[in-house]
VOFIKOL-792353 format. One record per residue: residue number from 1; x, y, z of N, C-alpha, C in turn. Coordinates in steps of 0.001 Angstrom, whole numbers, plus 524288, in hexadecimal, padded with zeros to 5 digits. Example, Ala and Ser with C-alpha at 12.3 -4.5 7.8 and 13.67 -1.06 7.14 Angstrom:
BEGIN
<rec 1,<83386,7E9C6,81E78>,<8300C,7EE6C,81E78>,<83390,7F31C,81E78>>,
<rec 2,<83232,7F736,81BA8>,<83566,7FBDC,81BE4>,<83264,8001E,81EBE>>,
This chain:
BEGIN
<rec 1,<1FED1,0EFA2,652C4>,<1FCB2,0EB33,64FFC>,<200B9,0E6D1,64FE9>>,
<rec 2,<2007F,0E3D8,653EB>,<20458,0DFD0,65518>,<2044F,0DB4D,65125>>,
<rec 3,<1FFD4,0DA12,64EFB>,<1FF4F,0D56D,64BB2>,<1FE6E,0D6AF,645EE>>,
<rec 4,<1FEC4,0DB94,64494>,<1FD6C,0DD55,63F4D>,<20060,0DA68,63B09>>,
<rec 5,<20584,0DA10,63B80>,<2089D,0D78D,63769>,<20714,0D1E0,636A5>>,
<rec 6,<20687,0CF0C,63AF9>,<2051A,0C985,63AA0>,<1FFAB,0C8EA,6383A>>,
<rec 7,<1FBFF,0CC2B,639E1>,<1F6B5,0CBD4,637BB>,<1F6A1,0CD1E,631E2>>,
<rec 8,<1F987,0D128,6305D>,<1F9CA,0D280,62ACC>,<1FBFF,0CDFB,6279C>>,
<rec 9,<20016,0CB89,62998>,<2026F,0C71D,626D8>,<1FE80,0C2A7,62646>>,
<rec 10,<1FB9D,0C19E,62A60>,<1F7C0,0BD6C,62A2F>,<1F33E,0BEC5,62680>>,
<rec 11,<1F1B0,0C3AE,62666>,<1ED84,0C561,622D6>,<1EF57,0C4D5,61D2D>>,
<rec 12,<1F425,0C680,61C13>,<1F637,0C62F,616C2>,<1F6F0,0C08F,614F9>>,
<rec 13,<1F7F6,0BD02,618A7>,<1F867,0B76E,61758>,<1F317,0B4FE,6160F>>,
<rec 14,<1EEEE,0B7CC,61792>,<1E991,0B5FB,616A8>,<1E8A4,0B085,618D6>>,
<rec 15,<1EAD9,0AF89,61D72>,<1EA25,0AA7B,61FFA>,<1E764,0AB5F,62530>>,
<rec 16,<1E231,0AB48,62511>,<1DF14,0AC61,629C1>,<1E023,0A876,62E19>>,
<rec 17,<1E0D2,0A37F,62CAC>,<1E1CE,09F7C,630A0>,<1E6DD,0A08B,63392>>,
<rec 18,<1EAE5,0A21E,630A9>,<1EFEF,0A349,63327>,<1EF6C,0A805,636C5>>,
<rec 19,<1EC5D,0ABEE,6351E>,<1EB9A,0B08E,63860>,<1E8DB,0AF18,63D7A>>,
<rec 20,<1E4AD,0AC1F,63D13>,<1E1CB,0AA84,641C9>,<1E555,0A74A,6454F>>,
<rec 21,<1E83C,0A3B2,642FB>,<1EBD3,0A068,64603>,<1EFD0,0A3CB,648DF>>,
<rec 22,<1F1F3,0A7B2,64631>,<1F5D9,0AB22,648A2>,<1F35B,0AE3E,64D18>>,
<rec 23,<1EEC6,0B060,64C22>,<1EC20,0B37F,65033>,<1EB23,0B02B,65506>>,
<rec 24,<1E94F,0AB5C,6543C>,<1E814,0A7EE,658A2>,<1ECEF,0A63D,65BAE>>,
<rec 25,<1F17E,0A695,65936>,<1F661,0A54A,65BF2>,<1F84C,0A9C4,65F62>>,
<rec 26,<1F622,0AE67,65E8A>,<1F7C1,0B2F7,66199>,<1F54C,0B2AA,66706>>,
<rec 27,<1F7A7,0B56B,66AD6>,<1F55A,0B568,6701A>,<1EFA6,0B72E,66FE3>>,
<rec 28,<1EC71,0B474,672BD>,<1E6CE,0B56A,672B8>,<1E587,0BB23,673BF>>,
<rec 29,<1E83C,0BD72,67770>,<1E711,0C2D1,6790B>,<1E859,0C6C3,674B0>>,
<rec 30,<1EBBF,0C544,670F6>,<1ED3C,0C8C9,66CB6>,<1E9C9,0C82F,667E0>>,
<rec 31,<1E6D6,0C403,66794>,<1E3CC,0C2F0,662DC>,<1DFD1,0C730,6617F>>,
<rec 32,<1DD08,0C978,66543>,<1D96D,0CDB2,663BB>,<1DC3C,0D247,66121>>,
<rec 33,<1E0E6,0D3A5,66302>,<1E3DF,0D7E6,6608E>,<1E584,0D66E,65B00>>,
<rec 34,<1E6D2,0D179,65A42>,<1E839,0CFAE,654FC>,<1E381,0D037,65163>>,
<rec 35,<1DEF0,0CEAE,65348>,<1DA32,0CF31,65015>,<1D8FA,0D4ED,64EEF>>,
<rec 36,<1DA01,0D85C,652A6>,<1D91E,0DDFA,651B6>,<1DCC9,0DFF9,64D6B>>,
<rec 37,<1E1B8,0DE4B,64DB7>,<1E571,0DFDF,649A2>,<1E3C8,0DDB8,6445A>>,
<rec 38,<1E20C,0D8DD,64451>,<1E03A,0D673,63F74>,<1DBAF,0D98F,63D36>>,
<rec 39,<1D81F,0DB2A,6409B>,<1D3A3,0DE4A,63EE4>,<1D575,0E363,63C4E>>,
<rec 40,<1D930,0E607,63EC7>,<1DB38,0EAED,63C9B>,<1DDBF,0EA0B,63748>>,
<rec 41,<1E0BD,0E5E6,636D1>,<1E35F,0E4BE,631DD>,<1DF59,0E39D,62D98>>,
<rec 42,<1DB63,0E085,62EE6>,<1D74C,0DF3E,62B14>,<1D482,0E438,6295B>>,
<rec 43,<1D36A,0E7BA,62D0F>,<1D0E4,0ECB6,62BB4>,<1D462,0EFF9,62820>>,
<rec 44,<1D97E,0F024,6294C>,<1DD2A,0F31A,62606>,<1DD58,0F0ED,6207A>>,
<rec 45,<1DD9D,0EBCF,62013>,<1DDE2,0E952,61AE9>,<1D8E0,0EA74,617D9>>,
<rec 46,<1D478,0EA16,61A7C>,<1CF80,0EB2F,617DC>,<1CF4E,0F0D8,61604>>,
<rec 47,<1D10E,0F477,61966>,<1D122,0FA05,617EA>,<1D4A4,0FAEE,61336>>,
<rec 48,<1D943,0F862,61337>,<1DCED,0F905,60ED5>,<1DA8D,0F711,609BB>>,
<rec 49,<1D73D,0F321,60A2E>,<1D4BC,0F0ED,60583>,<1CF95,0F39C,60434>>,
<rec 50,<1CE29,0F775,60759>,<1C957,0FA54,6067A>,<1C478,0F739,607EB>>,
<rec 51,<1C515,0F36C,60B42>,<1C0AA,0F024,60CE5>,<1BEE9,0F1A2,61266>>,
<rec 52,<1BA1F,0F033,61388>,<1B81E,0F083,618E9>,<1B8F0,0EB20,61B3C>>,
<rec 53,<1BBE2,0EADB,61F7F>,<1BD65,0E5D2,621A8>,<1B8B8,0E287,6234A>>,
<rec 54,<1B493,0E4F6,62545>,<1B00C,0E1E9,626F4>,<1AD05,0DFB2,62246>>,
<rec 55,<1AE12,0E1BC,61DA1>,<1ABAC,0DF98,618D7>,<1AEEB,0DAFF,616D0>>,
<rec 56,<1B406,0DB25,617D8>,<1B798,0D726,615DD>,<1B80B,0D28A,619A8>>,
<rec 57,<1B80F,0D3AE,61EBD>,<1B8B6,0CFA2,622B7>,<1B395,0CEF2,625A1>>,
<rec 58,<1B14F,0CA56,6251C>,<1AC46,0C93F,62798>,<1ACC7,0C95E,62D8E>>,
<rec 59,<1A93D,0CC15,63029>,<1A924,0CC56,635DF>,<1AD20,0D00F,63841>>,
<rec 60,<1AFCA,0D31A,634FD>,<1B3F2,0D689,636EE>,<1B1E7,0DAB4,63AA1>>,
<rec 61,<1ACF5,0DC46,639E7>,<1AABE,0E05C,63D46>,<1AA5A,0DE86,642F5>>,
<rec 62,<1AA69,0D972,643D2>,<1AA27,0D751,64929>,<1AF7B,0D5FD,64B6F>>,
<rec 63,<1B38D,0D6E9,64864>,<1B8CD,0D537,649F5>,<1BA82,0D7A7,64F26>>,
<rec 64,<1B984,0DCC0,64FD4>,<1BB04,0DF54,654BD>,<1B877,0DCCB,65976>>,
<rec 65,<1B35C,0DBD4,6591B>,<1B0A7,0D983,65D8F>,<1B278,0D3E7,65E7A>>,
<rec 66,<1B3B6,0D116,65A4B>,<1B5BE,0CBBC,65AE7>,<1BB11,0CBCE,65D9A>>,
<rec 67,<1BE5D,0CF80,65C2D>,<1C37E,0CFFF,65EB2>,<1C2C5,0D13B,66480>>,
<rec 68,<1BF51,0D4E1,665A2>,<1BE52,0D655,66B1D>,<1BC33,0D1BA,66E39>>,
<rec 69,<1B89A,0CEC3,66BF0>,<1B683,0CA20,66E94>,<1BAD2,0C621,66F9D>>,
<rec 70,<1BE0A,0C54E,66BA8>,<1C265,0C19F,66C2C>,<1C61D,0C361,67084>>,
<rec 71,<1C766,0C862,67074>,<1CAEB,0CA79,67472>,<1C889,0C9F0,679EB>>,
<rec 72,<1C387,0CAEB,67A4D>,<1C0DC,0CA75,67F56>,<1C111,0C4CD,68152>>,
<rec 73,<1C050,0C11F,67DDA>,<1C08D,0BB97,67F5C>,<1C60E,0BA14,68113>>,
<rec 74,<1C9EE,0BC19,67E66>,<1CF5F,0BB0E,67FE6>,<1D06D,0BD44,68552>>,
<rec 75,<1CEBF,0C21E,6862F>,<1CFA3,0C492,68B45>,<1CCAC,0C1B9,68F94>>,
<rec 76,<1C7EC,0BFEC,68E6A>,<1C4EF,0BCD6,69234>,<1C7D9,0B7D3,69396>>,
<rec 77,<1CA12,0B558,68F9E>,<1CD07,0B085,69080>,<1D1E0,0B197,693CD>>,
<rec 78,<1D498,0B5D8,6929C>,<1D945,0B73C,6959C>,<1D7CE,0B87F,69B44>>,
<rec 79,<1D36C,0BB2C,69C0A>,<1D192,0BC58,6A14A>,<1D037,0B751,6A438>>,
<rec 80,<1CDA5,0B3B6,6A181>,<1CC4C,0AEB3,6A3F3>,<1D140,0ABBA,6A57C>>,
<rec 81,<1D530,0ABD4,6A21A>,<1DA35,0A951,6A359>,<1DCA2,0ABBB,6A83B>>,
<rec 82,<1DCA8,0B0E5,6A869>,<1DEF2,0B39E,6ACE6>,<1DBEC,0B25E,6B1E3>>,
<rec 83,<1D6BD,0B251,6B186>,<1D388,0B0F9,6B615>,<1D48D,0AB67,6B7D7>>,
<rec 84,<1D52E,0A7DB,6B424>,<1D648,0A264,6B562>,<1DB85,0A1ED,6B838>>,
<rec 85,<1DF6E,0A49D,6B646>,<1E49B,0A476,6B8BB>,<1E460,0A6BD,6BE3F>>,
<rec 86,<1E185,0AB0A,6BED4>,<1E0FA,0AD62,6C40B>,<1DE18,0A9AD,6C7B6>>,
<rec 87,<1DA27,0A6FB,6C5BE>,<1D735,0A345,6C8FC>,<1DAB9,09EB6,6CA97>>,
<rec 88,<1DDF1,09CD5,6C6F3>,<1E19D,098A0,6C841>,<1E580,09A65,6CC66>>,
<rec 89,<1E782,09F24,6CBCD>,<1EB25,0A148,6CFB1>,<1E88C,0A1B3,6D502>>,
<rec 90,<1E3C6,0A38F,6D50B>,<1E0DA,0A41B,6D9DF>,<1DFF2,09EC8,6DC63>>,
<rec 91,<1DE8F,09AFE,6D92E>,<1DDAF,095B0,6DB2A>,<1E2BD,09373,6DD62>>,
<rec 92,<1E707,0945B,6DAAF>,<1EC12,09261,6DC89>,<1ED8F,094DD,6E1C0>>,
<rec 93,<1ECC0,099F3,6E237>,<1EDE3,09CA1,6E725>,<1EA79,09A83,6EB8A>>,
<rec 94,<1E57E,0999F,6EA66>,<1E1F1,0977F,6EE5A>,<1E39D,09205,6EFF1>>,
<rec 95,<1E53B,08EE2,6EC23>,<1E712,08994,6ED55>,<1EBE0,089BA,6F0D6>>,
<rec 96,<1EF75,08D36,6EF9F>,<1F436,08DB4,6F2D7>,<1F2BE,08F3D,6F860>>,
<rec 97,<1EF22,092F6,6F8E5>,<1ED69,094A0,6FE1C>,<1EAE2,0901B,70116>>,
<rec 98,<1E7A2,08D21,6FE5D>,<1E508,088AA,700E4>,<1E90F,084B0,702AB>>,
<rec 99,<1ECC5,0836F,6FF47>,<1F0B6,07F88,700AC>,<1F434,0816E,7051D>>,
<rec 100,<1F549,0867F,70543>,<1F84A,088A2,709A9>,<1F521,0884E,70EB3>>,
<rec 101,<1F01B,0895A,70E46>,<1ECAB,088F4,712CB>,<1EC6D,08354,714C5>>,
<rec 102,<1EBF1,07FAB,71127>,<1EBCC,07A1E,7129C>,<1F0F7,07891,71535>>,
<rec 103,<1F53F,07A7D,7131F>,<1FA5C,0794E,7156F>,<1FA9B,07B5A,71B0C>>,
<rec 104,<1F8CF,0801E,71BD6>,<1F8BC,0825A,72119>,<1F53B,07F4A,724C6>>,
<rec 105,<1F0B9,07DAE,722C3>,<1ED28,07A89,725FB>,<1EFB4,0754F,72756>>,
<rec 106,<1F243,072DF,7237F>,<1F4D7,06DD6,72463>,<1F8F0,06E5B,728A7>>,
<rec 107,<1FC14,0727A,72842>,<2002F,07341,72C2E>,<1FDD8,07419,7319B>>,
<rec 108,<1F9A3,07712,731E1>,<1F713,07810,736E6>,<1F4BF,07305,73917>>,
<rec 109,<1F218,07013,735CA>,<1EFAA,06B2C,73776>,<1F3D1,06766,73976>>,
<rec 110,<1F808,066D8,73695>,<1FC42,0634C,73837>,<1FE91,06509,73D65>>,
<rec 111,<1FF69,06A28,73DEF>,<20189,06C30,742DD>,<1FDE2,06AF3,7476D>>,
<rec 112,<1F8D2,06BCD,746AC>,<1F508,06ABE,74AD6>,<1F50B,064F7,74C57>>,
<rec 113,<1F556,0619D,74877>,<1F530,05BFE,74981>,<1FA3E,05A33,74C21>>,
<rec 114,<1FEB3,05BEC,74A27>,<203B9,05A18,74C45>,<204E3,05C50,751AE>>,
<rec 115,<202CB,060D3,752E7>,<203B4,0631C,75818>,<1FF5F,061A5,75BE7>>,
<rec 116,<1FBBD,05E69,759FA>,<1F74F,05CB1,75D35>,<1F451,06154,75F85>>,
<rec 117,<1F338,06502,75C21>,<1F03C,069A3,75DB1>,<1EABB,067EC,75F46>>,
<rec 118,<1E803,06B2C,76253>,<1E2B6,069C5,76404>,<1DF00,06887,75F6E>>,
<rec 119,<1E00B,06AAD,75AE4>,<1DC9B,069BF,75661>,<1DEDC,06593,752AF>>,
<rec 120,<1E25E,0624D,7549E>,<1E50E,05E6C,7515B>,<1E149,05AC1,74E9D>>,
<rec 121,<1DD42,058FC,7515A>,<1D97A,0555B,74EF4>,<1D67C,057FE,74A84>>,
<rec 122,<1D4EA,05CD1,74B6B>,<1D22C,05FAA,7474A>,<1D5CE,06089,74298>>,
<rec 123,<1DAC3,0618B,743C1>,<1DE9B,0626F,73F99>,<1DF97,05D60,73C8D>>,
<rec 124,<1DF5C,058EC,73F31>,<1E002,053E4,73C7F>,<1DB79,05331,7389D>>,
<rec 125,<1D6B3,0547B,73A49>,<1D239,05437,736B6>,<1D2EF,05803,7321C>>,
<rec 126,<1D4C0,05CAB,73353>,<1D5AA,06092,72F3F>,<1D9F1,05EC7,72B80>>,
<rec 127,<1DDE6,05C19,72D92>,<1E229,05A41,72A36>,<1E010,0569A,725FB>>,
<rec 128,<1DC3B,05364,7273E>,<1D9F2,04FD2,72368>,<1D751,052EB,71EFE>>,
<rec 129,<1D4C5,05728,72070>,<1D233,05A5F,71C7D>,<1D636,05D28,71909>>,
<rec 130,<1DA5C,05EFF,71B77>,<1DE79,061A9,71874>,<1E123,05DCE,714CD>>,
<rec 131,<1E23B,05919,716C8>,<1E4AD,05519,7137B>,<1E124,053DB,70EDB>>,
<rec 132,<1DC0C,05342,70FD7>,<1D860,05238,70B90>,<1D885,0569F,7078B>>,
<rec 133,<1D8A1,05B7F,70968>,<1D8F3,05FF0,705CB>,<1DDF7,05F97,70290>>,
<rec 134,<1E25D,05E88,70522>,<1E755,05E34,7025B>,<1E745,059DE,6FE43>>,
<rec 135,<1E50A,0555E,6FFB3>,<1E4A4,05109,6FBF9>,<1E14D,052B7,6F74F>>,
<rec 136,<1DCBE,05501,6F85B>,<1D93D,056BE,6F42E>,<1DBC8,05AE1,6F0B8>>,
<rec 137,<1DEF2,05E47,6F311>,<1E180,0627A,6F023>,<1E67B,060A5,6ED72>>,
<rec 138,<1E823,05BD1,6EE9F>,<1ECD9,059BA,6EC27>,<1F1DE,05BCC,6EE7B>>,
<rec 139,<1F1A7,05DAA,6F356>,<1F65B,05FDF,6F5C3>,<1F803,05CD4,6FAA2>>,
<rec 140,<1F57C,0586D,6FB99>,<1F6AE,05561,7004D>,<1FC1F,05307,6FFE7>>,
<rec 141,<1FF19,053AB,7042F>,<2043F,05134,704B8>,<2046A,04EE3,70A39>>,
<rec 142,<20520,049D1,70A74>,<20519,04714,70F7E>,<20936,0493F,71333>>,
<rec 143,<20DAB,04AD6,7110E>,<211DC,04CDC,7146F>,<2103D,051CD,7175F>>,
<rec 144,<20C84,054C4,71538>,<20AA5,05971,717F8>,<207D4,05800,71D06>>,
<rec 145,<205CB,05351,71D44>,<202B2,05193,721C8>,<20591,04D80,7250F>>,
<rec 146,<20A67,04C75,723D6>,<20D4D,0482D,72671>,<20DA3,048DE,72C53>>,
<rec 147,<20D8B,04D90,72E42>,<20E00,04E83,733E3>,<2095D,04C76,7370B>>,
<rec 148,<204E7,04BB5,73474>,<2004A,049F0,73770>,<1FE4C,044A1,7358A>>,
<rec 149,<200D5,04238,731D7>,<1FEE1,03D36,72FE7>,<20204,038B6,731EF>>,
């Protein structure tokens, strides 16, 4: 029971706002466990006083399911975050591959044009398309094409 002492202190202070504020400052993934500990403490206090906790605390019978729902939403959010990060990584890797491919194509096109290869005219047309792609992608550098301009 990692949070027992802090929760007991907050309960004894009878300051619900401070307790909620403290719980919300804790890491999101730990909050369901804090609520479970709080539930146990409330049950213990009620038992010590000879009360039934669900008679003293309105809606207490639903507390377990509310904690589980909350935890599920937190885990869903964490999963979505992880999926987003993986998608960004995947996109970045794909972008790097594309830019490397474009670089290779640029080098090949320039070589064909400068050596007056049989396909030099076609490569000159292709160079315009590659340059347009580079401009659109924000990676165009005139010095990369200086050999043929």
